C-alpha positions in Angstrom: 111.2 1.3 77.2 108.7 1.3 74.5 109.2 0.7 70.5 109.9 3.6 68.1 108.2 3.4 65.3 109.3 6.2 62.7 106.4 8.2 61.6 107.0 10.3 58.2 104.6 12.0 56.2 101.7 9.8 54.7 102.4 8.5 51.3 100.9 10.4 48.2 98.4 8.8 46.2 100.3 9.2 43.4 103.6 7.3 42.6 101.8 3.9 41.3 103.2 2.3 38.2 101.3 2.5 35.1 101.6 -1.0 34.3 101.2 -4.3 35.8 102.0 -3.9 39.7 102.9 -7.5 40.4 105.7 -7.1 38.0 106.8 -3.7 39.2 106.7 -5.4 42.7 108.9 -7.9 41.4 111.6 -5.2 40.1 111.9 -3.3 42.9 112.1 -7.0 44.8 115.4 -7.4 42.7 116.6 -3.5 42.8 116.6 -3.9 46.9 117.4 -7.3 47.4 114.4 -7.7 49.3 111.9 -10.7 50.7 108.4 -10.5 51.0 107.2 -11.8 53.9 103.2 -11.8 54.2 100.9 -13.8 56.9 98.1 -15.8 55.9 95.3 -13.3 56.8 96.5 -10.7 54.3 94.6 -10.2 51.2 94.8 -13.1 48.2 96.9 -10.3 45.9 99.4 -9.5 48.6 99.4 -13.2 49.4 100.3 -14.0 45.7 103.0 -11.6 45.4 104.7 -12.9 48.7 108.2 -15.0 48.9 107.1 -16.6 51.6 103.6 -17.1 53.7 102.9 -18.4 56.6 102.3 -18.4 60.4 104.0 -16.8 63.4 106.5 -19.1 63.8 107.2 -20.0 60.2 107.5 -16.2 59.8 110.1 -15.8 62.8 111.7 -18.3 60.6 112.0 -17.0 57.7 112.9 -13.9 59.2 115.9 -15.3 61.0 116.9 -16.8 57.9 116.8 -14.5 55.4 119.5 -13.0 53.6 118.1 -10.2 52.2 118.9 -6.8 52.5 115.2 -5.3 52.9 112.2 -7.3 54.9 108.9 -6.1 53.6 106.7 -7.4 56.4 102.8 -7.7 55.1 101.4 -8.7 58.4 101.0 -6.5 61.7 103.3 -4.2 63.8 104.5 -7.1 66.2 105.5 -9.2 63.7 107.6 -6.8 61.8 108.8 -5.7 65.0 109.9 -9.5 65.4 111.7 -9.1 62.3 113.5 -6.6 63.3 114.5 -8.0 66.3 115.7 -10.9 64.7 117.5 -9.0 61.9 118.6 -5.7 63.9 121.1 -4.7 61.0 118.4 -5.1 58.1 115.5 -2.7 57.1 112.2 -3.7 58.1 109.3 -2.4 56.0 105.6 -2.2 56.9 102.9 -1.3 54.3 100.7 0.2 56.5 101.9 1.7 60.5 98.1 1.4 61.7 98.5 -2.4 61.3 98.2 -2.7 65.1 96.9 -5.8 66.7 93.9 -6.0 69.5 95.9 -8.8 71.2 99.2 -7.1 71.6 97.5 -3.9 72.6 95.4 -5.3 75.3 98.6 -6.2 77.4 100.1 -2.5 78.2 103.9 -2.6 79.2 103.7 -1.0 82.5 100.3 -3.0 83.7 102.4 -6.5 82.4 105.6 -5.4 84.6 103.5 -4.8 88.0 101.2 -8.4 87.0 105.1 -10.1 86.5 106.5 -8.4 89.9 103.4 -9.9 91.6 104.8 -13.3 90.9 108.4 -13.4 91.1 108.9 -16.9 91.0 107.3 -17.3 87.8 108.7 -17.9 84.6 107.0 -15.6 81.8 105.9 -17.2 78.5 104.7 -14.9 75.8 102.6 -15.4 73.1 104.4 -14.0 70.0 101.6 -11.6 69.4 103.0 -9.0 72.0 104.9 -6.0 71.8 108.8 -5.8 71.7 108.2 -4.4 75.4 106.4 -7.5 76.5 108.8 -10.0 74.7 111.7 -8.2 76.7 110.2 -9.0 80.1 109.7 -12.3 78.8 111.7 -15.6 79.3 110.3 -17.5 76.3 108.5 -16.6 73.1 105.9 -19.0 71.7 103.1 -19.4 68.8 100.3 -21.3 68.8 101.8 -24.1 67.1 104.5 -24.7 69.3 103.0 -23.3 72.6 102.1 -27.0 74.3 105.4 -28.2 73.4 107.4 -25.5 75.0 105.3 -25.7 78.2 105.6 -29.4 77.9 109.7 -29.3 77.9 109.7 -27.0 81.0 110.2 -28.7 84.6 106.8 -30.0 86.3 107.2 -27.4 89.1 108.1 -24.7 87.1 105.6 -21.8 88.0 104.7 -20.2 84.6 102.9 -16.7 83.4 101.1 -17.3 80.1 100.6 -13.8 78.3 98.7 -12.0 76.7 96.3 -14.4 75.3 93.9 -16.4 78.0 92.1 -18.4 75.7 95.1 -20.0 74.3 96.8 -20.3 77.2 93.3 -22.2 78.7 94.1 -24.5 75.5 97.8 -25.1 76.5 96.2 -25.9 80.1 93.8 -28.4 79.2 96.3 -30.2 76.3 99.4 -30.1 78.9 97.7 -30.8 82.7 99.6 -27.5 83.7 98.1 -24.6 86.0 99.3 -21.5 84.1 98.7 -18.0 86.0 97.0 -16.2 82.5 97.0 -12.6 81.3 93.8 -11.4 80.5 94.4 -11.0 76.5 92.6 -11.8 73.8 91.7 -11.5 70.3 89.2 -9.3 68.6 88.7 -11.8 66.1 89.1 -15.0 67.7 86.4 -13.7 70.2 83.8 -13.2 67.7 82.8 -16.6 66.7 79.0 -17.5 67.2 79.0 -20.9 68.7 75.0 -20.8 68.1 75.9 -19.8 64.5 78.3 -22.4 64.1 76.7 -25.3 65.0 73.6 -24.1 62.5 76.2 -24.1 59.7 77.2 -27.5 61.3 73.7 -28.5 60.1 73.8 -27.3 57.1 76.7 -29.1 56.3 76.5 -32.4 58.3 79.9 -33.6 56.0 82.2 -30.6 57.0 84.6 -30.7 59.5 84.8 -28.3 62.0 88.7 -26.8 62.2 89.6 -23.7 64.7 92.4 -21.8 65.8 93.3 -22.5 69.7 93.0 -18.4 70.3 89.0 -19.0 70.0 86.7 -19.2 73.0 86.8 -22.8 74.9 82.6 -22.8 73.5 83.7 -22.7 70.3 86.4 -25.2 70.3 84.6 -27.8 72.0 82.5 -28.5 68.8 86.3 -28.5 66.4 87.5 -31.7 64.8 90.8 -30.3 64.5 92.4 -27.6 66.3 95.7 -26.1 65.8 97.5 -23.2 64.2 97.1 -21.5 60.9 99.7 -24.0 59.1 98.5 -26.7 60.9 94.8 -26.0 59.7 96.1 -25.5 56.5 97.8 -29.0 56.4 95.1 -30.8 58.1 92.6 -29.7 55.7 95.0 -31.2 52.7 95.4 -34.7 54.4 92.0 -34.7 55.4 89.4 -37.4 53.6 86.6 -34.8 54.1 85.6 -32.7 51.1 84.0 -29.8 53.4 85.6 -27.2 56.3 84.3 -24.8 58.5 87.0 -22.5 58.8 86.9 -20.9 62.3 89.7 -18.4 62.4 90.4 -15.5 60.3 89.3 -16.3 56.5 92.4 -15.0 54.7 93.7 -18.5 55.8 90.8 -19.8 52.8 92.7 -18.6 49.8 95.6 -20.7 50.5 93.3 -23.7 51.7 91.6 -23.4 48.2 94.6 -23.0 46.1 96.4 -26.3 48.1 93.2 -28.3 48.0 91.1 -26.9 45.0 88.8 -30.0 44.9 87.4 -29.1 48.5 85.0 -26.7 50.1 86.0 -24.2 52.8 83.5 -22.3 54.7 84.2 -19.0 57.0 82.8 -19.6 60.4 80.6 -16.6 61.1 80.7 -14.0 63.6 78.5 -13.4 66.4 76.8 -10.1 64.4 76.1 -9.5 61.0 79.3 -7.8 60.0 82.9 -8.8 58.3 84.0 -9.1 62.0 85.7 -12.3 61.4 88.3 -10.3 59.5 91.1 -8.4 61.2 90.7 -5.2 60.6 94.5 -4.1 61.1 95.7 -7.1 58.8 93.6 -6.0 55.9 94.7 -2.4 56.4 97.7 -3.3 54.5 97.2 -3.8 50.4 98.9 -4.4 47.3 99.3 -0.3 46.5 100.7 0.2 50.2 102.8 -2.6 49.7 104.8 -1.2 46.4 104.6 2.6 47.8 106.4 1.1 50.7 109.1 -0.7 48.8 109.4 2.7 46.4 110.0 5.0 49.5 111.5 2.7 52.0 108.9 3.8 54.4 107.1 3.3 56.8 110.5 2.0 58.4 110.1 -0.3 61.9 113.1 1.1 64.4 113.6 -0.3 67.9 115.8 1.0 70.6 119.2 -1.4 70.7 118.9 -1.9 74.7 115.0 -3.1 74.2 115.7 -5.2 71.1 118.6 -6.9 72.6 116.6 -7.8 75.5 113.5 -8.9 73.2 116.1 -11.0 71.4 117.1 -13.5 74.1 113.3 -15.5 74.2 112.6 -15.5 70.9 116.0 -17.4 70.6 115.0 -19.5 73.4 111.8 -20.1 71.6 113.8 -20.9 68.4 116.1 -23.4 70.2 113.5 -25.6 71.7 111.5 -25.8 68.6 112.5 -28.9 66.5 
Protein backbone atom coordinates (compact mmCIF):
# COMPACT_ATOMS: atom_id res chain seq x y z
CA UNK A 1 0.00 0.00 0.00
CA UNK A 2 1.13 3.50 -0.74
CA UNK A 3 0.60 6.94 0.70
CA UNK A 4 -2.32 8.74 -0.89
CA UNK A 5 -2.03 12.49 -1.13
CA UNK A 6 -4.95 14.68 -2.04
CA UNK A 7 -4.23 16.54 -5.26
CA UNK A 8 -6.44 19.64 -5.48
CA UNK A 9 -6.12 22.01 -8.38
CA UNK A 10 -3.25 24.46 -8.16
CA UNK A 11 -3.94 27.29 -5.72
CA UNK A 12 -4.87 30.59 -7.35
CA UNK A 13 -2.25 33.28 -7.68
CA UNK A 14 -4.72 35.67 -6.06
CA UNK A 15 -6.18 35.39 -2.60
CA UNK A 16 -3.36 36.83 -0.49
CA UNK A 17 -4.41 39.40 2.11
CA UNK A 18 -3.82 43.05 1.39
CA UNK A 19 -2.47 43.66 4.88
CA UNK A 20 0.30 42.06 6.92
CA UNK A 21 0.75 38.39 6.03
CA UNK A 22 2.01 37.47 9.50
CA UNK A 23 -1.10 38.97 11.10
CA UNK A 24 -3.36 37.21 8.61
CA UNK A 25 -1.76 33.86 9.44
CA UNK A 26 -2.17 34.50 13.17
CA UNK A 27 -5.87 35.23 12.59
CA UNK A 28 -6.31 31.99 10.65
CA UNK A 29 -4.55 30.03 13.40
CA UNK A 30 -7.15 31.24 15.86
CA UNK A 31 -10.09 30.62 13.50
CA UNK A 32 -8.97 27.07 12.66
CA UNK A 33 -7.51 26.17 16.06
CA UNK A 34 -4.38 25.41 14.07
CA UNK A 35 -0.76 24.86 15.03
CA UNK A 36 2.15 25.54 12.69
CA UNK A 37 5.07 23.13 12.99
CA UNK A 38 8.23 24.05 11.10
CA UNK A 39 11.55 22.34 10.55
CA UNK A 40 14.82 24.21 11.09
CA UNK A 41 15.48 24.03 7.34
CA UNK A 42 12.50 26.22 6.43
CA UNK A 43 12.82 29.83 5.28
CA UNK A 44 13.29 32.35 8.12
CA UNK A 45 9.83 33.89 7.58
CA UNK A 46 8.17 30.51 8.12
CA UNK A 47 10.29 29.84 11.19
CA UNK A 48 9.25 33.20 12.62
CA UNK A 49 5.53 32.51 12.24
CA UNK A 50 5.68 28.91 13.50
CA UNK A 51 4.41 27.81 16.90
CA UNK A 52 7.16 25.23 17.18
CA UNK A 53 10.47 24.89 15.34
CA UNK A 54 12.47 21.72 15.66
CA UNK A 55 14.16 18.65 14.26
CA UNK A 56 12.38 15.41 13.36
CA UNK A 57 12.30 14.09 16.93
CA UNK A 58 11.03 17.33 18.42
CA UNK A 59 8.45 17.74 15.69
CA UNK A 60 7.22 14.18 16.23
CA UNK A 61 6.76 14.86 19.92
CA UNK A 62 4.90 18.08 19.22
CA UNK A 63 2.67 16.39 16.67
CA UNK A 64 1.85 13.64 19.16
CA UNK A 65 1.01 16.12 21.92
CA UNK A 66 -0.91 18.83 20.07
CA UNK A 67 -4.52 19.63 20.87
CA UNK A 68 -4.98 21.66 17.71
CA UNK A 69 -7.65 20.64 15.20
CA UNK A 70 -5.47 21.52 12.22
CA UNK A 71 -1.73 20.85 11.88
CA UNK A 72 0.06 22.98 9.29
CA UNK A 73 3.36 21.27 8.64
CA UNK A 74 6.04 23.46 7.13
CA UNK A 75 8.43 20.72 6.14
CA UNK A 76 8.39 17.86 3.65
CA UNK A 77 6.08 14.93 2.88
CA UNK A 78 7.41 12.39 5.32
CA UNK A 79 7.13 14.89 8.18
CA UNK A 80 3.52 15.73 7.38
CA UNK A 81 2.78 12.02 6.99
CA UNK A 82 4.24 11.38 10.43
CA UNK A 83 1.99 14.07 11.90
CA UNK A 84 -1.03 12.43 10.23
CA UNK A 85 -0.02 8.98 11.49
CA UNK A 86 0.11 10.36 15.02
CA UNK A 87 -3.14 12.30 14.55
CA UNK A 88 -5.52 10.27 12.37
CA UNK A 89 -8.52 12.42 13.29
CA UNK A 90 -6.88 15.79 12.68
CA UNK A 91 -6.43 17.65 9.44
CA UNK A 92 -2.81 17.92 8.32
CA UNK A 93 -1.86 20.50 5.70
CA UNK A 94 1.39 20.77 3.74
CA UNK A 95 1.95 24.13 1.99
CA UNK A 96 3.41 22.51 -1.14
CA UNK A 97 2.72 18.89 -2.09
CA UNK A 98 5.87 18.83 -4.19
CA UNK A 99 8.00 19.24 -1.05
CA UNK A 100 9.37 15.70 -1.08
CA UNK A 101 12.65 14.25 0.18
CA UNK A 102 15.52 12.78 -1.82
CA UNK A 103 16.36 10.41 1.05
CA UNK A 104 12.81 9.09 1.31
CA UNK A 105 12.69 8.72 -2.48
CA UNK A 106 15.88 6.64 -2.39
CA UNK A 107 14.01 3.80 -0.67
CA UNK A 108 11.14 2.51 -2.88
CA UNK A 109 8.69 0.32 -0.93
CA UNK A 110 8.78 -2.66 -3.32
CA UNK A 111 12.58 -2.78 -3.37
CA UNK A 112 12.79 -2.41 0.39
CA UNK A 113 10.24 -5.17 0.92
CA UNK A 114 12.49 -7.52 -1.06
CA UNK A 115 15.55 -6.32 0.88
CA UNK A 116 13.77 -6.99 4.17
CA UNK A 117 12.65 -10.44 3.00
CA UNK A 118 16.28 -11.33 2.25
CA UNK A 119 17.12 -10.71 5.94
CA UNK A 120 14.22 -12.40 7.77
CA UNK A 121 15.97 -12.58 11.15
CA UNK A 122 16.76 -8.83 11.24
CA UNK A 123 14.92 -6.13 13.13
CA UNK A 124 14.22 -3.11 10.92
CA UNK A 125 15.18 0.31 12.27
CA UNK A 126 14.24 3.08 9.86
CA UNK A 127 15.28 6.70 10.01
CA UNK A 128 12.20 8.90 10.22
CA UNK A 129 13.17 10.42 6.85
CA UNK A 130 11.21 7.76 4.98
CA UNK A 131 7.72 7.29 3.58
CA UNK A 132 4.77 5.95 5.54
CA UNK A 133 5.04 2.72 3.54
CA UNK A 134 8.61 2.16 4.80
CA UNK A 135 7.59 3.03 8.34
CA UNK A 136 4.87 0.39 8.12
CA UNK A 137 7.55 -2.22 7.29
CA UNK A 138 9.73 -1.15 10.23
CA UNK A 139 10.04 -2.32 13.83
CA UNK A 140 11.42 0.94 15.23
CA UNK A 141 11.70 4.44 13.83
CA UNK A 142 14.66 6.60 14.83
CA UNK A 143 15.91 10.12 14.28
CA UNK A 144 19.44 11.49 14.08
CA UNK A 145 18.98 12.58 17.70
CA UNK A 146 18.21 9.13 19.13
CA UNK A 147 19.51 6.53 16.65
CA UNK A 148 22.63 5.70 18.67
CA UNK A 149 20.67 5.39 21.93
CA UNK A 150 18.01 3.18 20.38
CA UNK A 151 20.56 0.77 18.91
CA UNK A 152 22.34 0.61 22.26
CA UNK A 153 19.09 -0.39 23.95
CA UNK A 154 18.65 -3.44 21.73
CA UNK A 155 20.17 -6.84 22.66
CA UNK A 156 23.76 -7.18 21.51
CA UNK A 157 22.94 -10.26 19.44
CA UNK A 158 19.97 -8.64 17.67
CA UNK A 159 20.63 -8.32 13.93
CA UNK A 160 19.53 -4.97 12.54
CA UNK A 161 18.66 -3.52 9.16
CA UNK A 162 19.19 0.24 9.16
CA UNK A 163 17.42 2.28 6.48
CA UNK A 164 17.38 4.40 4.45
CA UNK A 165 20.39 6.65 5.17
CA UNK A 166 23.72 4.86 4.78
CA UNK A 167 25.75 7.78 6.14
CA UNK A 168 23.76 8.00 9.37
CA UNK A 169 23.91 4.21 9.55
CA UNK A 170 27.71 4.21 9.30
CA UNK A 171 27.90 6.87 12.01
CA UNK A 172 25.67 4.76 14.28
CA UNK A 173 27.88 1.73 13.63
CA UNK A 174 30.96 3.74 14.58
CA UNK A 175 29.37 5.02 17.78
CA UNK A 176 27.88 1.72 18.93
CA UNK A 177 30.32 -0.87 17.58
CA UNK A 178 27.35 -2.73 16.10
CA UNK A 179 27.34 -4.31 12.65
CA UNK A 180 24.27 -2.99 10.81
CA UNK A 181 22.94 -4.03 7.41
CA UNK A 182 22.60 -0.73 5.58
CA UNK A 183 20.17 0.29 2.87
CA UNK A 184 22.16 2.41 0.41
CA UNK A 185 20.16 5.64 0.55
CA UNK A 186 21.36 9.20 1.11
CA UNK A 187 20.37 12.86 1.25
CA UNK A 188 21.40 14.98 -1.74
CA UNK A 189 22.06 17.98 0.52
CA UNK A 190 24.26 16.24 3.08
CA UNK A 191 26.28 14.48 0.37
CA UNK A 192 27.06 17.71 -1.45
CA UNK A 193 29.53 19.17 1.05
CA UNK A 194 33.09 19.41 -0.22
CA UNK A 195 35.86 18.12 2.05
CA UNK A 196 38.41 20.22 0.17
CA UNK A 197 36.40 23.43 0.54
CA UNK A 198 35.66 22.63 4.17
CA UNK A 199 39.37 22.34 4.94
CA UNK A 200 40.06 25.58 3.07
CA UNK A 201 37.33 27.29 5.10
CA UNK A 202 38.83 25.91 8.30
CA UNK A 203 42.23 27.35 7.36
CA UNK A 204 40.61 30.74 6.72
CA UNK A 205 38.82 30.59 10.08
CA UNK A 206 41.25 28.83 12.46
CA UNK A 207 39.22 29.77 15.56
CA UNK A 208 36.00 28.26 14.21
CA UNK A 209 34.61 24.90 15.33
CA UNK A 210 33.16 22.59 12.70
CA UNK A 211 29.74 21.24 13.68
CA UNK A 212 28.13 18.67 11.40
CA UNK A 213 25.02 16.55 10.93
CA UNK A 214 25.57 12.75 10.90
CA UNK A 215 23.90 12.45 7.48
CA UNK A 216 27.12 13.87 6.02
CA UNK A 217 29.70 11.57 4.45
CA UNK A 218 32.44 10.10 6.64
CA UNK A 219 35.19 12.12 4.91
CA UNK A 220 33.42 15.29 6.05
CA UNK A 221 32.49 14.08 9.53
CA UNK A 222 36.11 13.27 10.36
CA UNK A 223 36.86 17.00 10.41
CA UNK A 224 34.01 17.85 12.78
CA UNK A 225 34.52 19.02 16.34
CA UNK A 226 30.95 18.08 17.12
CA UNK A 227 28.42 15.83 15.36
CA UNK A 228 24.72 15.88 16.15
CA UNK A 229 21.12 16.41 15.09
CA UNK A 230 20.02 19.92 14.13
CA UNK A 231 18.75 20.54 17.65
CA UNK A 232 22.01 19.23 19.11
CA UNK A 233 24.03 21.49 16.78
CA UNK A 234 21.97 24.48 17.89
CA UNK A 235 22.43 23.65 21.56
CA UNK A 236 26.17 23.07 21.14
CA UNK A 237 26.65 26.40 19.37
CA UNK A 238 24.88 28.19 22.22
CA UNK A 239 26.93 26.51 24.94
CA UNK A 240 30.38 26.52 23.32
CA UNK A 241 32.80 29.26 24.25
CA UNK A 242 33.98 29.51 20.64
CA UNK A 243 32.98 32.66 18.72
CA UNK A 244 32.78 31.09 15.24
CA UNK A 245 31.25 27.94 13.77
CA UNK A 246 31.36 26.29 10.37
CA UNK A 247 27.93 24.67 10.02
CA UNK A 248 27.83 21.49 7.95
CA UNK A 249 24.13 20.92 7.39
CA UNK A 250 21.29 22.67 5.57
CA UNK A 251 21.86 26.39 6.28
CA UNK A 252 18.27 27.06 7.34
CA UNK A 253 19.34 26.19 10.90
CA UNK A 254 21.61 29.26 10.94
CA UNK A 255 18.58 31.54 11.35
CA UNK A 256 17.89 30.02 14.78
CA UNK A 257 21.59 29.96 15.65
CA UNK A 258 21.86 33.68 14.97
CA UNK A 259 18.74 34.38 17.03
CA UNK A 260 19.83 32.29 20.01
CA UNK A 261 23.55 33.17 19.93
CA UNK A 262 23.58 36.67 18.39
CA UNK A 263 27.18 37.44 19.34
CA UNK A 264 28.62 34.54 17.37
CA UNK A 265 29.45 33.98 13.70
CA UNK A 266 27.97 31.06 11.74
CA UNK A 267 29.47 30.13 8.39
CA UNK A 268 27.61 27.71 6.10
CA UNK A 269 29.81 24.91 4.78
CA UNK A 270 30.23 25.11 1.01
CA UNK A 271 28.96 22.50 -1.46
CA UNK A 272 31.18 20.85 -4.05
CA UNK A 273 29.77 22.87 -6.95
CA UNK A 274 29.41 26.64 -7.30
CA UNK A 275 25.72 26.54 -6.46
CA UNK A 276 23.25 26.74 -3.59
CA UNK A 277 23.20 22.94 -3.44
CA UNK A 278 23.59 23.00 0.32
CA UNK A 279 19.99 24.31 0.47
CA UNK A 280 17.33 21.62 0.33
CA UNK A 281 15.29 22.29 -2.83
CA UNK A 282 12.31 20.43 -1.36
CA UNK A 283 12.22 22.28 1.96
CA UNK A 284 12.52 25.60 0.15
CA UNK A 285 9.38 24.96 -1.93
CA UNK A 286 7.31 26.04 1.06
CA UNK A 287 6.81 29.80 1.29
CA UNK A 288 4.92 32.08 3.65
CA UNK A 289 2.42 32.78 0.87
CA UNK A 290 1.78 29.08 0.26
CA UNK A 291 1.42 28.52 3.99
CA UNK A 292 -1.25 31.22 4.17
CA UNK A 293 -3.14 29.84 1.16
CA UNK A 294 -3.02 26.31 2.59
CA UNK A 295 -4.65 27.57 5.77
CA UNK A 296 -7.15 29.73 3.88
CA UNK A 297 -8.28 26.94 1.54
CA UNK A 298 -7.44 24.02 3.90
CA UNK A 299 -5.59 22.40 1.02
CA UNK A 300 -3.32 20.57 0.16
CA UNK A 301 -4.26 17.98 2.76
CA UNK A 302 -2.33 14.81 3.66
CA UNK A 303 -4.44 11.65 3.72
CA UNK A 304 -3.35 8.08 4.38
CA UNK A 305 -4.88 4.64 4.01
CA UNK A 306 -6.16 3.76 7.53
CA UNK A 307 -4.54 0.31 7.51
CA UNK A 308 -1.17 1.73 6.45
CA UNK A 309 -1.53 4.44 9.05
CA UNK A 310 -2.08 1.91 11.86
CA UNK A 311 0.92 -0.17 10.75
CA UNK A 312 3.18 2.88 10.54
CA UNK A 313 2.11 4.10 13.98
CA UNK A 314 3.54 1.14 15.90
CA UNK A 315 7.28 1.73 15.19
CA UNK A 316 6.87 5.47 15.85
CA UNK A 317 5.25 4.76 19.21
CA UNK A 318 8.04 2.34 20.04
CA UNK A 319 10.58 5.07 19.30
CA UNK A 320 8.80 7.58 21.52
CA UNK A 321 8.52 5.02 24.34
CA UNK A 322 12.25 4.22 24.14
CA UNK A 323 13.38 7.85 23.98
CA UNK A 324 13.80 9.67 27.27
